N, CA and C atoms as an extended XYZ file, in Angstrom:
582
Properties=species:S:1:pos:R:3:atomname:S:1:resname:S:1:resid:I:1 pbc="F F F"
N       -11.841        1.705       14.216 N   UNK     1
C       -12.650        1.038       13.219 CA  UNK     1
C       -13.622        0.092       13.914 C   UNK     1
N       -14.849        0.180       13.537 N   UNK     2
C       -15.873       -0.714       14.049 CA  UNK     2
C       -16.244       -1.689       12.928 C   UNK     2
N       -15.896       -2.960       13.113 N   UNK     3
C       -16.112       -3.948       12.051 CA  UNK     3
C       -17.589       -4.073       11.675 C   UNK     3
N       -18.488       -3.680       12.560 N   UNK     4
C       -19.915       -3.762       12.254 CA  UNK     4
C       -20.337       -2.713       11.234 C   UNK     4
N       -19.532       -1.654       11.068 N   UNK     5
C       -19.892       -0.586       10.139 CA  UNK     5
C       -19.210       -0.730        8.776 C   UNK     5
N       -18.426       -1.762        8.592 N   UNK     6
C       -17.753       -1.962        7.314 CA  UNK     6
C       -18.725       -2.559        6.305 C   UNK     6
N       -18.788       -1.929        5.158 N   UNK     7
C       -19.632       -2.407        4.064 CA  UNK     7
C       -18.728       -3.137        3.082 C   UNK     7
N       -19.173       -4.306        2.619 N   UNK     8
C       -18.369       -5.110        1.702 CA  UNK     8
C       -19.136       -5.378        0.423 C   UNK     8
N       -18.395       -5.445       -0.664 N   UNK     9
C       -19.001       -5.849       -1.935 CA  UNK     9
C       -18.930       -7.366       -2.053 C   UNK     9
N       -19.550       -7.878       -3.069 N   UNK    10
C       -19.354       -9.264       -3.480 CA  UNK    10
C       -18.008       -9.337       -4.210 C   UNK    10
N       -17.513      -10.529       -4.468 N   UNK    11
C       -16.292      -10.711       -5.255 CA  UNK    11
C       -16.673      -10.706       -6.732 C   UNK    11
N       -15.894       -9.965       -7.533 N   UNK    12
C       -16.154       -9.864       -8.967 CA  UNK    12
C       -14.883      -10.149       -9.758 C   UNK    12
N       -15.046      -10.461      -11.024 N   UNK    13
C       -13.910      -10.680      -11.921 CA  UNK    13
C       -13.344       -9.341      -12.383 C   UNK    13
N       -12.018       -9.292      -12.549 N   UNK    14
C       -11.378       -8.087      -13.065 CA  UNK    14
C       -10.223       -8.485      -13.983 C   UNK    14
N       -10.495       -8.635      -15.275 N   UNK    15
C        -9.387       -8.861      -16.196 CA  UNK    15
C        -8.594       -7.560      -16.320 C   UNK    15
N        -7.271       -7.667      -16.394 N   UNK    16
C        -6.433       -6.469      -16.470 CA  UNK    16
C        -5.235       -6.725      -17.368 C   UNK    16
N        -4.460       -5.694      -17.589 N   UNK    17
C        -3.253       -5.856      -18.415 CA  UNK    17
C        -2.223       -6.747      -17.733 C   UNK    17
N        -2.374       -6.992      -16.426 N   UNK    18
C        -1.463       -7.865      -15.689 CA  UNK    18
C        -1.927       -9.317      -15.689 C   UNK    18
N        -3.186       -9.529      -15.961 N   UNK    19
C        -3.762      -10.863      -15.921 CA  UNK    19
C        -5.176      -10.801      -15.379 C   UNK    19
N        -5.738      -11.968      -15.095 N   UNK    20
C        -7.104      -12.040      -14.573 CA  UNK    20
C        -7.064      -12.050      -13.054 C   UNK    20
N        -7.862      -11.170      -12.457 N   UNK    21
C        -7.941      -11.062      -11.006 CA  UNK    21
C        -9.395      -11.163      -10.558 C   UNK    21
N        -9.556      -11.327       -9.261 N   UNK    22
C       -10.831      -11.165       -8.579 CA  UNK    22
C       -10.688       -9.908       -7.719 C   UNK    22
N       -11.779       -9.190       -7.490 N   UNK    23
C       -11.726       -7.993       -6.648 CA  UNK    23
C       -12.886       -7.979       -5.661 C   UNK    23
N       -12.609       -7.367       -4.527 N   UNK    24
C       -13.635       -7.154       -3.508 CA  UNK    24
C       -13.367       -5.799       -2.877 C   UNK    24
N       -14.411       -5.005       -2.695 N   UNK    25
C       -14.276       -3.673       -2.111 CA  UNK    25
C       -14.785       -3.662       -0.676 C   UNK    25
N       -14.183       -2.776        0.105 N   UNK    26
C       -14.538       -2.595        1.517 CA  UNK    26
C       -14.700       -1.107        1.772 C   UNK    26
N       -15.766       -0.730        2.459 N   UNK    27
C       -15.974        0.673        2.813 CA  UNK    27
C       -15.986        0.807        4.328 C   UNK    27
N       -15.093        1.660        4.814 N   UNK    28
C       -14.971        1.933        6.246 CA  UNK    28
C       -15.098        3.446        6.429 C   UNK    28
N       -16.258        3.894        6.872 N   UNK    29
C       -16.491        5.333        6.976 CA  UNK    29
C       -16.497        5.948        5.587 C   UNK    29
N       -15.635        6.950        5.371 N   UNK    30
C       -15.558        7.617        4.070 CA  UNK    30
C       -14.562        6.961        3.130 C   UNK    30
N       -13.776        6.040        3.629 N   UNK    31
C       -12.720        5.450        2.804 CA  UNK    31
C       -13.146        4.098        2.250 C   UNK    31
N       -12.818        3.895        0.967 N   UNK    32
C       -13.105        2.632        0.301 CA  UNK    32
C       -11.791        2.003       -0.135 C   UNK    32
N       -11.642        0.724        0.122 N   UNK    33
C       -10.400       -0.007       -0.139 CA  UNK    33
C       -10.710       -1.174       -1.068 C   UNK    33
N        -9.673       -1.696       -1.711 N   UNK    34
C        -9.881       -2.746       -2.692 CA  UNK    34
C        -8.922       -3.900       -2.458 C   UNK    34
N        -9.447       -5.105       -2.474 N   UNK    35
C        -8.629       -6.321       -2.446 CA  UNK    35
C        -8.577       -6.852       -3.870 C   UNK    35
N        -7.356       -6.872       -4.431 N   UNK    36
C        -7.130       -7.357       -5.794 CA  UNK    36
C        -6.460       -8.717       -5.652 C   UNK    36
N        -7.167       -9.786       -6.040 N   UNK    37
C        -6.733      -11.148       -5.732 CA  UNK    37
C        -6.443      -11.947       -6.991 C   UNK    37
N        -5.408      -12.781       -6.924 N   UNK    38
C        -5.223      -13.755       -7.993 CA  UNK    38
C        -6.375      -14.753       -7.892 C   UNK    38
N        -6.702      -15.363       -9.009 N   UNK    39
C        -7.843      -16.293       -9.029 CA  UNK    39
C        -7.624      -17.513       -8.143 C   UNK    39
N        -6.357      -17.823       -7.839 N   UNK    40
C        -6.047      -18.994       -7.008 CA  UNK    40
C        -5.748      -18.638       -5.551 C   UNK    40
N        -6.047      -17.410       -5.138 N   UNK    41
C        -5.680      -16.940       -3.791 CA  UNK    41
C        -6.076      -17.928       -2.696 C   UNK    41
N        -7.293      -18.419       -2.730 N   UNK    42
C        -7.802      -19.218       -1.614 CA  UNK    42
C        -7.223      -20.629       -1.560 C   UNK    42
N        -6.474      -21.014       -2.580 N   UNK    43
C        -5.839      -22.339       -2.562 CA  UNK    43
C        -4.357      -22.259       -2.174 C   UNK    43
N        -3.833      -21.056       -1.956 N   UNK    44
C        -2.410      -20.878       -1.666 CA  UNK    44
C        -2.137      -20.945       -0.166 C   UNK    44
N        -1.066      -21.638        0.209 N   UNK    45
C        -0.690      -21.719        1.625 CA  UNK    45
C        -0.018      -20.445        2.113 C   UNK    45
N         0.816      -19.842        1.277 N   UNK    46
C         1.542      -18.617        1.632 CA  UNK    46
C         1.473      -17.635        0.460 C   UNK    46
N         0.330      -16.991        0.268 N   UNK    47
C         0.212      -16.074       -0.859 CA  UNK    47
C         1.072      -14.822       -0.663 C   UNK    47
N         1.493      -14.249       -1.772 N   UNK    48
C         2.137      -12.943       -1.736 CA  UNK    48
C         1.082      -11.908       -1.382 C   UNK    48
N         1.434      -10.944       -0.535 N   UNK    49
C         0.500       -9.876       -0.175 CA  UNK    49
C         1.244       -8.542       -0.174 C   UNK    49
N         0.672       -7.569       -0.865 N   UNK    50
C         1.179       -6.194       -0.795 CA  UNK    50
C         0.078       -5.306       -0.260 C   UNK    50
N         0.406       -4.498        0.735 N   UNK    51
C        -0.480       -3.448        1.230 CA  UNK    51
C        -0.002       -2.186        0.519 C   UNK    51
N        -0.766       -1.749       -0.463 N   UNK    52
C        -0.346       -0.607       -1.273 CA  UNK    52
C        -1.155        0.619       -0.893 C   UNK    52
N        -0.480        1.615       -0.361 N   UNK    53
C        -1.160        2.853        0.018 CA  UNK    53
C        -1.412        3.711       -1.216 C   UNK    53
N        -2.620        4.190       -1.316 N   UNK    54
C        -3.033        4.985       -2.472 CA  UNK    54
C        -2.077        6.139       -2.739 C   UNK    54
N        -1.796        6.347       -4.023 N   UNK    55
C        -0.992        7.484       -4.481 CA  UNK    55
C        -1.544        7.883       -5.840 C   UNK    55
N        -2.519        8.774       -5.857 N   UNK    56
C        -3.158        9.161       -7.110 CA  UNK    56
C        -2.138        9.700       -8.108 C   UNK    56
N        -1.224       10.535       -7.657 N   UNK    57
C        -0.259       11.129       -8.582 CA  UNK    57
C         0.674       10.086       -9.170 C   UNK    57
N         1.047        9.092       -8.396 N   UNK    58
C         1.914        8.040       -8.899 CA  UNK    58
C         1.148        6.964       -9.642 C   UNK    58
N         0.104        6.438       -9.010 N   UNK    59
C        -0.625        5.302       -9.571 CA  UNK    59
C        -1.393        5.663      -10.842 C   UNK    59
N        -1.936        6.881      -10.906 N   UNK    60
C        -2.773        7.253      -12.054 CA  UNK    60
C        -2.050        8.083      -13.109 C   UNK    60
N        -1.135        8.937      -12.650 N   UNK    61
C        -0.502        9.876      -13.572 CA  UNK    61
C         0.946        9.489      -13.865 C   UNK    61
N         1.502        8.585      -13.061 N   UNK    62
C         2.880        8.154      -13.279 CA  UNK    62
C         3.906        9.133      -12.756 C   UNK    62
N         3.595        9.824      -11.664 N   UNK    63
C         4.546       10.770      -11.071 CA  UNK    63
C         5.903       10.105      -10.858 C   UNK    63
N         6.951       10.845      -11.143 N   UNK    64
C         8.312       10.369      -10.911 CA  UNK    64
C         8.848       10.814       -9.553 C   UNK    64
N         8.032       11.556       -8.783 N   UNK    65
C         8.475       12.043       -7.470 CA  UNK    65
C         8.509       10.942       -6.420 C   UNK    65
N         7.895        9.804       -6.721 N   UNK    66
C         7.835        8.696       -5.769 CA  UNK    66
C         8.078        7.391       -6.525 C   UNK    66
N         8.001        6.284       -5.812 N   UNK    67
C         8.148        4.969       -6.443 CA  UNK    67
C         6.849        4.167       -6.360 C   UNK    67
N         5.755        4.832       -6.052 N   UNK    68
C         4.485        4.145       -5.799 CA  UNK    68
C         3.973        3.369       -7.004 C   UNK    68
N         3.921        4.023       -8.159 N   UNK    69
C         3.418        3.354       -9.355 CA  UNK    69
C         4.259        2.129       -9.698 C   UNK    69
N         5.574        2.269       -9.586 N   UNK    70
C         6.460        1.137       -9.892 CA  UNK    70
C         6.245       -0.013       -8.907 C   UNK    70
N         6.015        0.312       -7.632 N   UNK    71
C         5.775       -0.734       -6.639 CA  UNK    71
C         4.443       -1.439       -6.895 C   UNK    71
N         3.429       -0.682       -7.282 N   UNK    72
C         2.130       -1.289       -7.587 CA  UNK    72
C         2.252       -2.201       -8.804 C   UNK    72
N         2.933       -1.719       -9.854 N   UNK    73
C         3.140       -2.553      -11.045 CA  UNK    73
C         3.856       -3.853      -10.681 C   UNK    73
N         4.920       -3.737       -9.901 N   UNK    74
C         5.695       -4.913       -9.500 CA  UNK    74
C         4.814       -5.907       -8.747 C   UNK    74
N         4.029       -5.409       -7.799 N   UNK    75
C         3.167       -6.291       -6.995 CA  UNK    75
C         2.119       -6.983       -7.864 C   UNK    75
N         1.489       -6.246       -8.764 N   UNK    76
C         0.465       -6.853       -9.620 CA  UNK    76
C         1.075       -7.890      -10.559 C   UNK    76
N         2.265       -7.619      -11.061 N   UNK    77
C         2.954       -8.611      -11.899 CA  UNK    77
C         3.281       -9.867      -11.098 C   UNK    77
N         3.776       -9.683       -9.868 N   UNK    78
C         4.127      -10.829       -9.026 CA  UNK    78
C         2.913      -11.682       -8.685 C   UNK    78
N         1.817      -11.045       -8.260 N   UNK    79
C         0.658      -11.854       -7.865 CA  UNK    79
C        -0.009      -12.491       -9.080 C   UNK    79
N         0.134      -11.861      -10.230 N   UNK    80
C        -0.398      -12.472      -11.439 CA  UNK    80
C         0.337      -13.777      -11.755 C   UNK    80
N         1.651      -13.799      -11.517 N   UNK    81
C         2.465      -14.977      -11.822 CA  UNK    81
C         2.474      -16.006      -10.691 C   UNK    81
N         2.586      -15.517       -9.438 N   UNK    82
C         2.796      -16.419       -8.304 CA  UNK    82
C         1.581      -16.578       -7.401 C   UNK    82
N         0.609      -15.727       -7.568 N   UNK    83
C        -0.600      -15.797       -6.749 CA  UNK    83
C        -0.505      -14.948       -5.503 C   UNK    83
N        -1.610      -14.319       -5.163 N   UNK    84
C        -1.630      -13.513       -3.957 CA  UNK    84
C        -2.653      -12.401       -4.019 C   UNK    84
N        -2.310      -11.308       -3.338 N   UNK    85
C        -3.280      -10.251       -3.065 CA  UNK    85
C        -2.579       -8.912       -2.971 C   UNK    85
N        -3.180       -7.888       -3.583 N   UNK    86
C        -2.789       -6.503       -3.330 CA  UNK    86
C        -3.974       -5.849       -2.636 C   UNK    86
N        -3.724       -5.322       -1.459 N   UNK    87
C        -4.747       -4.530       -0.774 CA  UNK    87
C        -4.468       -3.074       -1.126 C   UNK    87
N        -5.396       -2.470       -1.882 N   UNK    88
C        -5.238       -1.062       -2.258 CA  UNK    88
C        -5.843       -0.231       -1.135 C   UNK    88
N        -4.965        0.281       -0.301 N   UNK    89
C        -5.299        0.977        0.940 CA  UNK    89
C        -5.492        2.460        0.624 C   UNK    89
N        -6.727        2.912        0.597 N   UNK    90
C        -7.059        4.249        0.119 CA  UNK    90
C        -6.865        5.296        1.202 C   UNK    90
N        -5.599        5.576        1.489 N   UNK    91
C        -5.261        6.636        2.440 CA  UNK    91
C        -4.185        7.510        1.799 C   UNK    91
N        -4.638        8.348        0.889 N   UNK    92
C        -3.777        9.183        0.051 CA  UNK    92
C        -2.780       10.009        0.863 C   UNK    92
N        -1.547       10.040        0.361 N   UNK    93
C        -0.525       10.907        0.958 CA  UNK    93
C        -0.229       10.577        2.408 C   UNK    93
N        -0.076        9.292        2.702 N   UNK    94
C         0.096        8.824        4.090 CA  UNK    94
C        -1.073        9.283        4.961 C   UNK    94
N        -2.231        9.353        4.337 N   UNK    95
C        -3.523        9.672        4.951 CA  UNK    95
C        -3.664       11.141        5.349 C   UNK    95
N        -3.023       12.041        4.598 N   UNK    96
C        -3.276       13.472        4.826 CA  UNK    96
C        -4.214       14.036        3.755 C   UNK    96
N        -4.551       13.234        2.765 N   UNK    97
C        -5.481       13.660        1.716 CA  UNK    97
C        -4.755       14.304        0.549 C   UNK    97
N        -5.460       14.376       -0.570 N   UNK    98
C        -4.858       14.849       -1.813 CA  UNK    98
C        -4.486       16.335       -1.759 C   UNK    98
N        -5.360       17.183       -1.243 N   UNK    99
C        -5.049       18.619       -1.179 CA  UNK    99
C        -3.797       18.851       -0.337 C   UNK    99
N        -3.745       18.222        0.829 N   UNK   100
C        -2.566       18.391        1.686 CA  UNK   100
C        -1.323       17.766        1.074 C   UNK   100
N        -1.498       16.680        0.346 N   UNK   101
C        -0.352       16.063       -0.321 CA  UNK   101
C         0.249       17.022       -1.355 C   UNK   101
N        -0.616       17.692       -2.118 N   UNK   102
C        -0.118       18.654       -3.105 CA  UNK   102
C         0.532       19.841       -2.399 C   UNK   102
N        -0.020       20.263       -1.269 N   UNK   103
C         0.642       21.312       -0.478 CA  UNK   103
C         2.007       20.835        0.013 C   UNK   103
N         2.108       19.567        0.373 N   UNK   104
C         3.397       19.000        0.770 CA  UNK   104
C         4.359       18.975       -0.417 C   UNK   104
N         3.847       18.680       -1.603 N   UNK   105
C         4.676       18.745       -2.817 CA  UNK   105
C         5.255       20.153       -2.984 C   UNK   105
N         4.409       21.172       -2.753 N   UNK   106
C         4.873       22.557       -2.874 CA  UNK   106
C         6.015       22.825       -1.902 C   UNK   106
N         5.880       22.343       -0.674 N   UNK   107
C         6.952       22.508        0.311 CA  UNK   107
C         8.200       21.749       -0.112 C   UNK   107
N         8.016       20.576       -0.709 N   UNK   108
C         9.165       19.811       -1.202 CA  UNK   108
C         9.858       20.555       -2.343 C   UNK   108
N         9.085       21.242       -3.164 N   UNK   109
C         9.666       22.059       -4.237 CA  UNK   109
C        10.544       23.171       -3.667 C   UNK   109
N        10.276       23.514       -2.403 N   UNK   110
C        11.021       24.588       -1.740 CA  UNK   110
C        12.041       24.068       -0.730 C   UNK   110
N        12.432       22.791       -0.867 N   UNK   111
C        13.552       22.278       -0.089 CA  UNK   111
C        13.233       21.380        1.085 C   UNK   111
N        11.959       21.201        1.427 N   UNK   112
C        11.607       20.320        2.540 CA  UNK   112
C        11.591       18.876        2.042 C   UNK   112
N        11.940       17.919        2.939 N   UNK   113
C        11.750       16.523        2.558 CA  UNK   113
C        10.303       16.131        2.882 C   UNK   113
N         9.920       14.926        2.560 N   UNK   114
C         8.515       14.524        2.724 CA  UNK   114
C         8.062       14.572        4.186 C   UNK   114
N         8.930       14.196        5.078 N   UNK   115
C         8.570       14.223        6.502 CA  UNK   115
C         8.456       15.658        6.995 C   UNK   115
N         9.446       16.472        6.676 N   UNK   116
C         9.418       17.877        7.094 CA  UNK   116
C         8.176       18.582        6.551 C   UNK   116
N         7.814       18.282        5.304 N   UNK   117
C         6.629       18.900        4.701 CA  UNK   117
C         5.364       18.515        5.470 C   UNK   117
N         5.205       17.236        5.792 N   UNK   118
C         4.035       16.814        6.566 CA  UNK   118
C         3.987       17.503        7.926 C   UNK   118
N         5.125       17.560        8.598 N   UNK   119
C         5.184       18.199        9.912 CA  UNK   119
C         4.855       19.689        9.814 C   UNK   119
N         5.366       20.374        8.789 N   UNK   120
C         5.095       21.802        8.602 CA  UNK   120
C         3.610       22.050        8.370 C   UNK   120
N         2.930       21.087        7.750 N   UNK   121
C         1.486       21.205        7.519 CA  UNK   121
C         0.656       20.823        8.750 C   UNK   121
N         1.323       20.410        9.826 N   UNK   122
C         0.610       20.079       11.060 CA  UNK   122
C         0.246       18.618       11.227 C   UNK   122
N         0.844       17.756       10.412 N   UNK   123
C         0.573       16.328       10.491 CA  UNK   123
C         1.770       15.586       11.070 C   UNK   123
N         1.521       14.335       11.462 N   UNK   124
C         2.619       13.446       11.814 CA  UNK   124
C         3.302       13.025       10.514 C   UNK   124
N         4.472       12.421       10.633 N   UNK   125
C         5.179       11.977        9.426 CA  UNK   125
C         4.357       10.958        8.636 C   UNK   125
N         3.508       10.202        9.343 N   UNK   126
C         2.683        9.188        8.696 CA  UNK   126
C         1.380        9.075        9.482 C   UNK   126
N         0.282        9.418        8.844 N   UNK   127
C        -1.035        9.428        9.500 CA  UNK   127
C        -1.871        8.178        9.193 C   UNK   127
N        -1.281        7.199        8.503 N   UNK   128
C        -2.069        6.040        8.091 CA  UNK   128
C        -2.567        5.210        9.279 C   UNK   128
N        -3.761        4.675        9.115 N   UNK   129
C        -4.382        3.759       10.072 CA  UNK   129
C        -4.578        2.436        9.331 C   UNK   129
N        -3.972        1.380        9.847 N   UNK   130
C        -3.995        0.090        9.158 CA  UNK   130
C        -5.086       -0.856        9.656 C   UNK   130
N        -5.997       -0.391       10.503 N   UNK   131
C        -6.963       -1.318       11.101 CA  UNK   131
C        -7.820       -2.033       10.060 C   UNK   131
N        -8.168       -1.386        8.952 N   UNK   132
C        -8.957       -2.053        7.913 CA  UNK   132
C        -8.169       -3.213        7.298 C   UNK   132
N        -6.859       -3.117        7.303 N   UNK   133
C        -6.022       -4.180        6.734 CA  UNK   133
C        -6.221       -5.472        7.516 C   UNK   133
N        -6.239       -5.372        8.835 N   UNK   134
C        -6.476       -6.559        9.663 CA  UNK   134
C        -7.824       -7.178        9.317 C   UNK   134
N        -8.832       -6.334        9.168 N   UNK   135
C       -10.168       -6.831        8.825 CA  UNK   135
C       -10.140       -7.574        7.488 C   UNK   135
N        -9.474       -7.010        6.491 N   UNK   136
C        -9.423       -7.635        5.162 CA  UNK   136
C        -8.669       -8.959        5.211 C   UNK   136
N        -7.525       -8.983        5.891 N   UNK   137
C        -6.757      -10.231        5.999 CA  UNK   137
C        -7.586      -11.332        6.650 C   UNK   137
N        -8.326      -10.973        7.699 N   UNK   138
C        -9.154      -11.966        8.383 CA  UNK   138
C       -10.370      -12.350        7.545 C   UNK   138
N       -10.969      -11.371        6.858 N   UNK   139
C       -12.124      -11.648        6.013 CA  UNK   139
C       -11.758      -12.631        4.901 C   UNK   139
N       -10.528      -12.516        4.387 N   UNK   140
C       -10.076      -13.403        3.315 CA  UNK   140
C        -9.405      -14.664        3.854 C   UNK   140
N        -9.437      -14.808        5.190 N   UNK   141
C        -8.950      -16.012        5.861 CA  UNK   141
C        -7.470      -16.299        5.571 C   UNK   141
N        -6.659      -15.246        5.630 N   UNK   142
C        -5.226      -15.401        5.395 CA  UNK   142
C        -4.513      -15.514        6.736 C   UNK   142
N        -3.811      -16.612        6.920 N   UNK   143
C        -3.123      -16.874        8.188 CA  UNK   143
C        -1.610      -16.798        8.080 C   UNK   143
N        -1.093      -17.022        6.862 N   UNK   144
C         0.349      -17.000        6.642 CA  UNK   144
C         0.598      -16.442        5.244 C   UNK   144
N         1.480      -15.427        5.164 N   UNK   145
C         1.687      -14.740        3.892 CA  UNK   145
C         3.170      -14.474        3.654 C   UNK   145
N         3.473      -14.144        2.397 N   UNK   146
C         4.772      -13.575        2.027 CA  UNK   146
C         4.480      -12.106        1.746 C   UNK   146
N         5.019      -11.218        2.573 N   UNK   147
C         4.674       -9.797        2.509 CA  UNK   147
C         5.623       -9.045        1.586 C   UNK   147
N         5.051       -8.367        0.581 N   UNK   148
C         5.824       -7.545       -0.347 CA  UNK   148
C         5.872       -6.134        0.231 C   UNK   148
N         7.032       -5.748        0.760 N   UNK   149
C         7.137       -4.414        1.355 CA  UNK   149
C         8.584       -4.046        1.625 C   UNK   149
N         8.808       -2.750        1.791 N   UNK   150
C        10.072       -2.201        2.292 CA  UNK   150
C         9.842       -1.500        3.627 C   UNK   150
N         8.587       -1.429        4.055 N   UNK   151
C         8.176       -0.589        5.175 CA  UNK   151
C         8.109       -1.380        6.487 C   UNK   151
N         8.988       -1.060        7.444 N   UNK   152
C         8.977       -1.791        8.717 CA  UNK   152
C         7.683       -1.619        9.514 C   UNK   152
N         6.982       -0.490        9.343 N   UNK   153
C         5.708       -0.301       10.049 CA  UNK   153
C         4.658       -1.293        9.555 C   UNK   153
N         4.663       -1.573        8.256 N   UNK   154
C         3.707       -2.548        7.716 CA  UNK   154
C         4.049       -3.951        8.201 C   UNK   154
N         5.334       -4.258        8.302 N   UNK   155
C         5.757       -5.562        8.825 CA  UNK   155
C         5.285       -5.716       10.268 C   UNK   155
N         5.554       -4.700       11.083 N   UNK   156
C         5.142       -4.740       12.496 CA  UNK   156
C         3.626       -4.847       12.626 C   UNK   156
N         2.895       -4.091       11.789 N   UNK   157
C         1.444       -4.141       11.878 CA  UNK   157
C         0.921       -5.533       11.555 C   UNK   157
N         1.388       -6.111       10.447 N   UNK   158
C         0.893       -7.443       10.064 CA  UNK   158
C         1.199       -8.447       11.171 C   UNK   158
N         2.393       -8.383       11.726 N   UNK   159
C         2.731       -9.298       12.835 CA  UNK   159
C         1.787       -9.109       14.015 C   UNK   159
N         1.376       -7.879       14.290 N   UNK   160
C         0.490       -7.606       15.428 CA  UNK   160
C        -0.905       -8.193       15.235 C   UNK   160
N        -1.269       -8.506       13.993 N   UNK   161
C        -2.600       -9.067       13.722 CA  UNK   161
C        -2.671      -10.564       13.983 C   UNK   161
N        -1.501      -11.190       14.143 N   UNK   162
C        -1.470      -12.636       14.313 CA  UNK   162
C        -1.271      -13.380       13.011 C   UNK   162
N        -1.258      -12.668       11.884 N   UNK   163
C        -0.971      -13.298       10.595 CA  UNK   163
C         0.536      -13.543       10.546 C   UNK   163
N         0.922      -14.764       10.232 N   UNK   164
C         2.339      -15.120       10.188 CA  UNK   164
C         2.945      -14.638        8.873 C   UNK   164
N         4.127      -14.018        8.976 N   UNK   165
C         4.862      -13.609        7.785 CA  UNK   165
C         5.932      -14.660        7.522 C   UNK   165
N         5.744      -15.431        6.469 N   UNK   166
C         6.689      -16.490        6.119 CA  UNK   166
C         7.978      -15.897        5.570 C   UNK   166
N         7.854      -14.796        4.813 N   UNK   167
C         9.028      -14.112        4.292 CA  UNK   167
C         8.658      -12.699        3.884 C   UNK   167
N         9.693      -11.849        3.814 N   UNK   168
C         9.536      -10.483        3.334 CA  UNK   168
C        10.106      -10.448        1.921 C   UNK   168
N         9.314       -9.967        0.986 N   UNK   169
C         9.744       -9.812       -0.400 CA  UNK   169
C         9.960       -8.318       -0.629 C   UNK   169
N        11.212       -7.887       -0.808 N   UNK   170
C        11.456       -6.454       -1.019 CA  UNK   170
C        10.783       -5.945       -2.287 C   UNK   170
N        10.347       -4.708       -2.235 N   UNK   171
C         9.710       -4.064       -3.381 CA  UNK   171
C        10.667       -2.999       -3.904 C   UNK   171
N        11.699       -3.460       -4.575 N   UNK   172
C        12.757       -2.565       -5.043 CA  UNK   172
C        12.468       -2.160       -6.484 C   UNK   172
N        12.446       -0.860       -6.718 N   UNK   173
C        12.197       -0.325       -8.049 CA  UNK   173
C        13.300        0.664       -8.410 C   UNK   173
N        13.239        1.186       -9.615 N   UNK   174
C        14.294        2.068      -10.109 CA  UNK   174
C        14.250        3.438       -9.449 C   UNK   174
N        15.443        3.955       -9.188 N   UNK   175
C        15.599        5.308       -8.669 CA  UNK   175
C        15.763        6.241       -9.872 C   UNK   175
N        15.177        7.424       -9.764 N   UNK   176
C        15.396        8.436      -10.790 CA  UNK   176
C        15.771        9.754      -10.117 C   UNK   176
N        16.103       10.751      -10.884 N   UNK   177
C        16.562       12.017      -10.306 CA  UNK   177
C        15.470       12.736       -9.514 C   UNK   177
N        14.198       12.417       -9.771 N   UNK   178
C        13.100       13.069       -9.081 CA  UNK   178
C        12.749       12.403       -7.752 C   UNK   178
N        12.978       11.088       -7.639 N   UNK   179
C        12.588       10.394       -6.405 CA  UNK   179
C        13.783       10.011       -5.523 C   UNK   179
N        14.972       10.348       -5.935 N   UNK   180
C        16.176        9.963       -5.187 CA  UNK   180
C        16.122       10.468       -3.738 C   UNK   180
N        15.834       11.745       -3.532 N   UNK   181
C        15.775       12.302       -2.172 CA  UNK   181
C        14.608       11.720       -1.376 C   UNK   181
N        13.478       11.499       -2.045 N   UNK   182
C        12.304       10.904       -1.410 CA  UNK   182
C        12.644        9.523       -0.854 C   UNK   182
N        13.297        8.705       -1.671 N   UNK   183
C        13.663        7.360       -1.242 CA  UNK   183
C        14.721        7.399       -0.141 C   UNK   183
N        15.649        8.335       -0.237 N   UNK   184
C        16.672        8.474        0.800 CA  UNK   184
C        16.028        8.849        2.139 C   UNK   184
N        15.031        9.715        2.112 N   UNK   185
C        14.307       10.102        3.332 CA  UNK   185
C        13.575        8.902        3.916 C   UNK   185
N        12.934        8.097        3.055 N   UNK   186
C        12.241        6.897        3.550 CA  UNK   186
C        13.229        5.938        4.217 C   UNK   186
N        14.413        5.830        3.652 N   UNK   187
C        15.419        4.930        4.209 CA  UNK   187
C        15.992        5.472        5.521 C   UNK   187
N        16.394        6.720        5.533 N   UNK   188
C        17.080        7.293        6.696 CA  UNK   188
C        16.161        7.586        7.858 C   UNK   188
N        14.974        8.126        7.586 N   UNK   189
C        14.091        8.585        8.659 CA  UNK   189
C        12.975        7.609        9.017 C   UNK   189
N        12.607        6.753        8.062 N   UNK   190
C        11.483        5.846        8.305 CA  UNK   190
C        11.902        4.380        8.352 C   UNK   190
N        13.191        4.127        8.131 N   UNK   191
C        13.712        2.772        8.255 CA  UNK   191
C        13.355        1.830        7.134 C   UNK   191
N        12.933        2.363        5.980 N   UNK   192
C        12.579        1.477        4.868 CA  UNK   192
C        13.790        0.697        4.385 C   UNK   192
N        13.541       -0.508        3.969 N   UNK   193
C        14.585       -1.405        3.491 CA  UNK   193
C        14.749       -1.143        2.001 C   UNK   193
N        15.774       -0.387        1.645 N   UNK   194
C        15.964       -0.029        0.236 CA  UNK   194
C        17.377       -0.362       -0.181 C   UNK   194
């Protein structure tokens, strides 16, 4: 990522069903990301922060195959009440794209877990690049945060940026019969805290 090529929007108001937020967009190459901020973000010493990876099927359609929509809802509710930021990280399907994600779904329908499906399609288990996250955290002048996550890779990445993590807030949501194996794979193979 070349910070000189990042295009940024101005900050705008975004009233939502969760409350009133401010938003700012960032464009890095072909990908556009969104910072969804509580109105008091800049006055908080340790704001809540969630790095939410895009999941069109979960976030928009309410797919039960994952816990993405529930995690996004939880984060938006928390920052609405306690203050903070959700970075909507637009790297669909662990950054393999929507078409490949649906192909991975097909493989999962045939017995593969999420990691095996990605590998069978020729990808790593997780193709996400978090470099834009560092840029956003620094652009918003965040030095110390409470990170909402279950993902140890996101914890390690944030620590590598020099942003202090005051605490980890687990993002625990309900298990259902469709996402049970998915969550078990995240726990066993990816080290997620569930």
